[in-house]
C-alpha positions as CSV (number, residue, x, y, z in Angstrom):
1,X,102.5,21.1,80.8
2,X,99.6,21.7,78.4
3,X,97.3,24.7,78.4
4,X,94.4,22.6,79.9
5,X,96.7,21.5,82.7
6,X,97.8,25.1,83.5
7,X,94.1,26.2,83.6
8,X,93.3,23.3,85.9
9,X,96.2,24.1,88.1
10,X,95.1,27.8,88.3
11,X,91.5,26.8,89.2
12,X,92.8,24.4,91.8
13,X,94.9,27.2,93.4
14,X,91.9,29.5,93.4
15,X,89.9,26.8,95.1
16,X,92.6,26.2,97.7
17,X,92.8,29.9,98.5
18,X,89.0,30.0,98.8
19,X,89.0,27.0,101.2
20,X,91.7,28.7,103.2
21,X,89.6,31.8,103.5
22,X,86.6,29.8,104.6
23,X,88.7,27.8,107.1
24,X,90.5,30.8,108.7
25,X,88.1,33.6,108.3
26,X,84.7,32.0,107.5
27,X,84.6,34.1,104.3
28,X,83.7,32.5,101.0
29,X,85.3,34.7,98.3
30,X,83.6,33.0,95.4
31,X,80.1,33.4,97.0
32,X,80.9,37.0,97.8
33,X,82.0,37.9,94.2
34,X,79.3,35.9,92.4
35,X,76.2,36.6,94.6
36,X,76.1,33.8,97.1
37,X,76.6,30.1,97.1
38,X,73.2,29.4,95.5
39,X,73.8,31.6,92.5
40,X,74.2,29.9,89.2
41,X,77.6,31.6,88.5
42,X,79.0,30.6,91.8
43,X,77.9,27.0,91.3
44,X,79.6,27.0,87.9
45,X,82.8,28.2,89.5
46,X,82.6,25.5,92.2
47,X,82.0,22.9,89.5
48,X,84.9,24.1,87.4
49,X,87.2,24.0,90.5
50,X,86.0,20.4,91.2
51,X,86.7,19.3,87.6
52,X,90.1,21.0,87.8
53,X,90.9,19.0,90.9
54,X,90.1,15.8,89.1
55,X,92.3,16.8,86.2
56,X,95.2,17.5,88.6
57,X,94.5,14.2,90.4
58,X,95.0,12.4,87.1
59,X,98.2,14.4,86.5
60,X,99.5,13.3,89.9
61,X,99.5,9.6,88.8
62,X,100.9,10.0,85.3
63,X,104.4,8.6,84.8
64,X,107.1,11.3,84.6
65,X,107.9,10.4,80.9
66,X,104.3,11.4,79.9
67,X,104.7,14.8,81.6
68,X,107.9,15.6,79.7
69,X,110.1,15.4,82.8
70,X,113.4,13.6,82.5
71,X,115.9,12.9,85.1
72,X,119.4,14.3,84.5
73,X,121.8,11.7,83.3
74,X,124.9,11.2,85.3
75,X,128.0,9.6,83.9
76,X,130.5,7.6,85.9
77,X,133.9,8.9,85.1
């Protein structure tokens, strides 16, 4: 997994936690930290999380060979 993919995964996890907090407790952590939903910094964070989600969506549909995963070979003996 490349560095970009790891950062995208981290941002997606942050976004998922934020949505969980909104859903369960009606608390927007990103807005609370960065000064409300309309602040420029919060909007940048929301945008980065959205882009990270698109990167992870692309990773979801990549063949396993491109991701470096290989299935263990079994021998018939």
